[in-house]
N, C-alpha and C positions, 0 to 999 in steps of 0.2 A: 682481745680485750673488748673490741667494738662489739663483736658478736655476743659476748657475755652480757654487755649492757643492754643489747637489743632483746635479750631473752629469747622467747619462742617465736619472735617475728621472723618473717622470711628473710632470706639473704639480701644484702643491700648493695652489693657491688654491681658494676655496670653490666658485666656479662650475665650475671644472674637476673638482672632486670630484664634483659632481652629474653632469657629463657622463661622468666615468669610471664612475660607478654605472650609467648607462644603457648604456654600452658593454659592461660585463661582463654585464649582463642579456641583451643581444643575443648575446653569446658563448654563454651557456647555451642560448638558444633555437636557435642554430645547431647545437649538439651534438644537441639533441633532434630537430631536423629531419633531420640526417644519420642518426641512429638510426632514425627512421621510414623513411627511404629504404632502409636495409639490411634492415629488417624486411619491407618490401614486396618487395624482391628475393628474400628468403628464401621468401616465400609464392609468388612466381612459380616458383622452383625446385621447390618441393614440388608445385605444380599441374602443372608440366611433367613431372616424374618420374611423377606419378600417371597422366597421359595417356599417357606412353610405356609404362608398365606395362600399362595397359588395352589399348593397341594391340597389344602383344606377346601378351597373354592372348587377345585376340580372334582372332588368327590362329594360335594354337596348335592342333595337330590334336586333335580330340576323341576320347576313348576309344571303342573299338568302332565306329569310323566308317571311311568309305572313305579319309579323309585320313590316318588312322593307317596304313592299308595302303600308301598311296602313299609312305611314308617309305623304302621300299626303293630308290627312285630317288635318285641323287646330288644332283640339283637340289632335290628336296624336303628331303633331309637338310641341304643347304647353307642352305636357307631357314629350317629349324628352328634351325640353329646361329646364323643371323643374328638370329632372334627371341630366342634365349637371350642372345646378346651385347648386344642392345638392352635386354634386361631388366637386365643388369649395368650398362649405360650409364645407365639410369634410376636405378639405385642410387647412382651417383656424384653425380648431381644431388641426391639426397637427402642425401648426405654434405656437399655444398656448403651446403645449407640448414641442416643441423645445425651445421656449423662456424660459419657466419655467426651463428647464434643464440647459440651458446655463447661464441665468441671475440670477438664485436663487440657484438651487441645486449645480452646480459646484462651484459658488462663496462661498456659505456657507460651503461646504465641505472643501475647501481650508482655509477658515477663521477659522473653528473649529480647524484645525491642528495648525494654528498660535496662536490661543487663548490658546490652551493647552500648547504650548511652553512658551508663555508669562506668563501664570499663574504659571507654574512650576518655571520659573526664579524668579518671584517676591516672591513666598513663600520660595524659597531656600534662597534668601537674608534675608527674615524675620527670618527664622530658624537660619541662621548664626548669625544674630544680637542677637537673643534671647539666643543662646548658649554662645556668648561672654559675655553678661551681667551676665549670670548665672555663668560662670567661674570667672568673676571678683568678684561676690558676695561670691563665695567659698573662694577665696583668702582672702577677707576681713574677713570672719568668721574665717579662720584659724589663721590669725595674731591676731585677737581679742582674740581667745582662748589661744594662746601662751602668749600674754601680760597678760592675767588674771592669767595664771599659774605662770609666772615669778613674778608677784606681790605677789602672795601667798607664793612662795618660799622665796622671799626677806623678807616678813613679818615674816615667821617662823625663818629665819636666824637671823634677828634682835632680836627677842625674845630670841633665844638661846644664842646670844652674851650677852645680858643684864643679863640673868640668870647666865652665866659663870662669868661675871664681878662682880656680887654681891656675888658669892660664894667664901669664904675665903680659902677654902680647895683646890681650883683649882689653878694650877700653872699659872704663868704669861704667859708662852708659850701657854698654852691651851686657855687662854683668848685672846691672840693675834691672834691665829688661828681662833677662833670664830668670832673675829672682821673682819678679812680679808674675811672670808666666807660671812659674812653679807654684806660687801661692794661689793663683787662680785655679790651677788644676787640682790643687789640694782642696780648695773650697768646693769645686764641682764634685769631687769624689765624696766630700763630706755630705753635700746635699743629696747625692744619689744614694748614699748610705742611709740617710734619714728616710728618703722616699721608699727604699727597699724594705726598711724596717717597718714602716707603716703598712705597706702592702702585705708584708709577711704576717703581721698581726691580724690584718683584715682577713686574709685567706684562711689562716688557722681558725679564726672565729667562724667564718662561713662554712669551712669544711667540717668543723665540729657540729655546727647547727645542721648541716646537710645530712651528715651520716648518723647523727644522734637524735635529730628532731624531724626534719622534713621527710627524708626517705623512709624512716621507720613509720611515720604517720601515714604516708602514702601507701606503703606496703601493708600496713595494718588494715587500711580501708579495702585494699585489693583482697587481702586475706578474708576479711569479713564478707566481701562480695562473693568470693568463691565458696566460702562455707555456707552462705545463704543459698547459693545456687545448688549446692549438693543437698542441702536440707529441702529445698523446693522440689528437687527431683525425687527425693525419698517420699515426700508427701504425695506427689503425683502417683508414685508406684503404689502407695497405700490406698489412695482413692481408686486406682485401677482395680484393686481387689474388692474394695467396698462397693463399687458400682455393681459388681456381680452379686455380692452378698445381699445387697438391698432387695434384689428381685427374687431371691431364693424363696422367701415365704409365699409369694404369689405363684412362683413356678411350682412350689410344692402343692399349693391348692389346686393348680391345674392338673398335676399328676394325680392328686387325690380324687379329683373329679373324674379323671379317666378310669381310675380303679373303681370308683363308685359306680360309674356307668357299666363297667364290665360285670360288676357284682349284681347289677339290676337285671341282668338277662335271666329270663324265666322260660326254660324250654317247654314246660307244660302249658304256660300261657300262650306261647307261640303256636303250639300244637292246636290249642283251642281256636286260635285265630284262623289257622288253616282250615279247620273243620267249619268254622263259621263262614269263611270265604267261599269254600267250594261245596257247601252243603246244597244239594239239589232239591230236597223236599220229597223225593220219591221214596216209597217204602221198599225194603228189600224184597226180592222175588220169593214166592212161596216154594213149597216142596215140589220137586220134579215128579210128575206122575208117571206111572209105568205105561209105556206105549207098546201095544201088542202088534207086532209085525207078522204074526203067524197067519193072519187072515188078510187076503188081498183086498184092497179097496175096491168098492163098486165103481164100475165105469159106465158112463152114459154116452160115450163117444164111440166113433167107429174104430175099427181095428187098425186103420191106416193112420191114426193120430200119433202124436208124439209119444203117448204113454206106452205104445206097443214096442217102442225101441228101448225101453228101460227094463232093467232086470227086476225079477220078482223080489218082493219084500221092501222095495223102495217106495217112498211117497210118490203118488201119482199126481199129475197136474191136469186140470180140466182142459180138454182140447177144444171145446166149444167156446166161442167168444162173442160178446156183444159189446165190444169196446167202444166207449162213447166217442173217442177221437175219430173213429172211422165211420160213424153213422152217416155223415154227409156223402160218403162214397159207396154206400150199400146199394145193391140192385134189388128192388122189391119184387120184381117179376120172376126171380129165380126161386127154386125150391129150397126151403131152409134145411132140408135133409140131404142136400147134395154133398157128397164126400169131397174132402180136400186132397190136394196132391201130397205126396210124401214130403217130409221135412227136408230131406236132402235136396229135392228139386227147388223148394222154396229158398233154401240157403244159397243155392247156386244163382238163382235169379236175383236174389238180394245183393249178392256180391258184384254182379255184372250190371245191375240197373243203376240209374241215376238217383241221387238222393232226393227224396220228396220232402214235403212239408213236415212230416212226422219226424224225420231225422233232424231238421233244423230246430223244431220245437224241443226235442230231447237235448240237443246241444245247448240251447239257450237255458234250459232248466238245469243242466249239469253245471254250466258256468255260473249261474246265479247261486247255486249251492256252494261251489268252490270259492267264490269270491266272498262268501260269508255275509252277504247283504241280508239283514234281518228286518222284520216289520217294525213299525213305530211302537207297537205295544210290547215289544220284546217277547213275543209268543214263541220264538224259536229257542228260548232259553228254558232250562228246568224251572219248576215253580219257585223254589226258594231264591234262585239267582234272579229270576224275573221280578220277584217281589222287591229285592234289593235295588235293582235297576230302576223300577218304577218309583220307589221311595226316594232314591237319589234325584230322579228327574223332578219329582214334586217339590223336593227341597230347593232345587235350583230355581224352579219357577216361582216359588214363594219368595226367594231372595230377590229375584228380578221384580216381582210385584212390589215388595217393600221398597226397593230402590226407586221405582217409578212413583210410589206414593210419597216418598221423601221429596222427590223433585216437585211433585204437584203441590205439596205443602209449602215448599219454599217459594214457588211461583205465586201461590195464593197470597202469602204474606207480602210478597213484592207488589202484587196488584193492590192490596189494601194500602200499602204505603203510597203508591201512585195515586190512589183515590183521595187519600187524605192530603197529599202534597203533590198537586198536579205539576208543579214546576220540576219535579224530579223525573217525570216520565209519563208516557201515555198509558193508562190502564188497558186500553184496547189492544196494545201491542203484545200483551201477554196472552190474550185469548187464543190465538192459533196454537201456541205451544201447549197450553192447557188442554185444548181439544185433542191434540195429538197424543199427549200423555194419557188422557182418559181412554182413548181408543186402544192404546198399547196395554193399559191395565185390563181393559175388558177382554182383549185377545188372550192375555196371559192367564186371566181367571178361567176363561173357557178351556184353555189348554190344560190348566191344572185340574179342572173338573173332569176332563176326559181321562187324564192319567189316574185321578183318584178313583174313577169308576173301574178302570182296569185293575187297580190295586185291590179294591174291594172284591172284585171278581176272583182275583188270585187268592186272597186271604180267606174267601168264603168257600172255595171248592178245591182244596188240596186233595189230590187223588188218594184213595184208600184201596186196600187189597180186595175188599168185598165189592168195590164199584164195578159194575158191568162195563165191558169195553165199548168204547164209542168208535164207530167206523164212519169216516167221512173222507171221500175222495176229492182231493183238490189237485188232480193231475194237471188240469188245464183251467185257466181262469176264464176261458170263454164260455164254459158251461156252468150253470147254477146248480149248487148242491141241494139236494132235497133234505128235509128234516130227518134226523136220525133218532130212532126209538131206542128204548132201553133193553129190548130183547135181542139186540144184535141183528135184527132184520132190517133190510134196507130195500126199498122199492124204487125202481128206476124205470122211466118210460122210454121205450125205444121209438125210432122214427115212425114205425108203422102203427104206433098206438098200443102195442102190446106191453106187458109189464113182466119183469123178471124179479122173482122173490128169492132172496138168499137166506138160508137158514143155517145157523151154526150147529144145530143138533143133527143135521143130516150130512152125509158125505156126497150125496148126489146133487148136481147142479144142473138145473134145467134152463137152458138158454136156447134161443133160436139160432140155428146154423145159417149163416149167410155166405154169399159168394161175392167176390169183388171183381171189378173189371181188371183186365190184364195190365192196365196202366198202373194199378195200385197193388200189384202182387207183392211189392217189397214192403208192404205194410203188415206182413205176417208178424205176429208177436214173437218176441225173443224166446228161444227155448229155455226150459227150466234146467238149471245146472246143479240144483240141490235144494235143500230146505233150511229153514231157520226157525228159531224159537225166540219170541220177544222176552227179554229179561226184565224190561221195565215198560210202563206205558209211555206212549209218545203221541202227541197231538200234532199232526202235520198241517200247520197253517200256511206254510210257504208253498209257492207254486212248485209242483213236481214232487212234493212229499206225500206221505200217506200216514193216516192215523192207525196205530196198532194198540192192542191191549196187552197187558202182562200175561205171559204164558201162551199167547196166540201162535199157532204154527202157520208159516207162510212159505211160499216158493221163492227161491233165489233165482233171478234171471240175469243179474249182472253183479260181478264182484266189486269190492272196494278198490278203486283205482289209485288210492293213495290220498284221496280228499276227505276220508272219514265217513263216506256214505255208501250204502249198499242198496241196490235196486231190487225190490221184491214185488211179488204179485199175490193178491188174495184170490182173485178170480179173473175172468177174462176182461172185465171192464174196470177193475180196481187194482192199480199198480202204482208204484212210486218209490221214492227214496226214504230210507230211515237211517239214523246214525248207526254206524257199525258197532259202536260200543254198547248199543241198546239191545243187540240181538246176538244169539249164539248160532253160528252158521255150520251146517252139515253139508259139505259139497258132495255131489255125486261124481265119483272118479270115473264112471263109465260115460258120463255125458261129454259131448264134444265141446272142447274149449275149456273144460273145467280144470281147476288147479287143486292141488292137495291143500286142504285147510290146515293152517298152522294155528 
């Protein structure tokens, strides 16, 4: 009956009250567990975003590095765009973590504290009502026991009075006394009965109010609290999904940006960039002319020279030499026609003798070439690459000049302010810095003019196929090169005042034969191990290099040792290094120390 009046309210009995208290405690723990779950999800999002950002930063091109230069290719720019979009993608995961923290974790944490306080208040009221009805029941039980006791006492007193009244031996006074005692007990029983009746009515009223008003009201509040808790958890779960859904448009834009970057890759454009980057400016080699080996080359040297040890039909090397490096060690009183010792004797002496200055010079020259040290004007590069380097250098200098000019303008304005307002500073204090900046500007302008001159030189004389070859020996910096004419003839002055003329139209080379002291026998030139043909023109401005013209035939005296340079000789006094990629080598397999050309 009670439960029907309470309707859908929770159970009202004491044991169910305790179970309900346990259930609401479990509800609070469930909210705390869900809050912890969202917090861990937020930490995962933060760590994921951090790792994505670190990944994007790791593959970003570093400043002043080759990767930064590679950004001119569309594929590299697309990859850079992908990295930037990925960085924005990581930012959206940070937004997810931030929204989870502010919209769910913080709200639920505050709500859990409120829920605990509300639950505590409701159950405090329930315990108070429960305690009150229990006290009322105890009072009712106490009045009931007292009424029962008084009734029994009145019944015994009545029986005693009747017994005394029937006994003839008892005096009238004793009978009267027993009667009065029985009346008193009956009066006490009547009072107890009235008190019991009052407490009973009171308890019934309070019990009715407790089970039909107080407890249902308290349980209704607890039920509303629990339903609100469940609803709040549901809202948090919905927010949990909405936080992700809110960033989906931006994430989609990031993914669209990655797709657009991938679609922007243009293979043909990248190929053009490669051509522009590595274009040398040299013209392709001309047609290969027919070389007739059926007739032996004319010889002007003795039969004991190196050419006698080579097979017929092979290109011969001049055996006479007027090598500039060895001029300081020549003996002028010896006959220039004196024959030399066989090459085998010279090689034996060279292997057993101590290294002389020529060997150290050669070592120094080889090291300079291997280390890749180039001149300031980038003359060691092909024309087109040289032009690009010079232009980049001029641009950098112009930027430096502009920077110094801006500083000068700022200091000039500051000086004007000091002149107009002396209390702000001394105008003379700015003069030293202005003078220093002016000097820097002048130096930078001179430097820029120097590079502009080199640039104009490169742009004004790109090599053509019809240009006659220039020959200029820079084998040693200690000797001055003579002017080179356009007919490929080159005059050199020997120590004794004689001149040697080299003509490209003749195969005979006329040079004075000289003899050396025994101390310098190891200065014998290296033997020829083959020939080579220049595929492209090359101007050897570095120490140890040699200038060659396109299509020119030279003698190979030292193979490429893996550094990209081949040592060649034009005549006895003109030898040096040329890039291996600029020549086509034909090694003489019969020569000593020669290797098969691959």
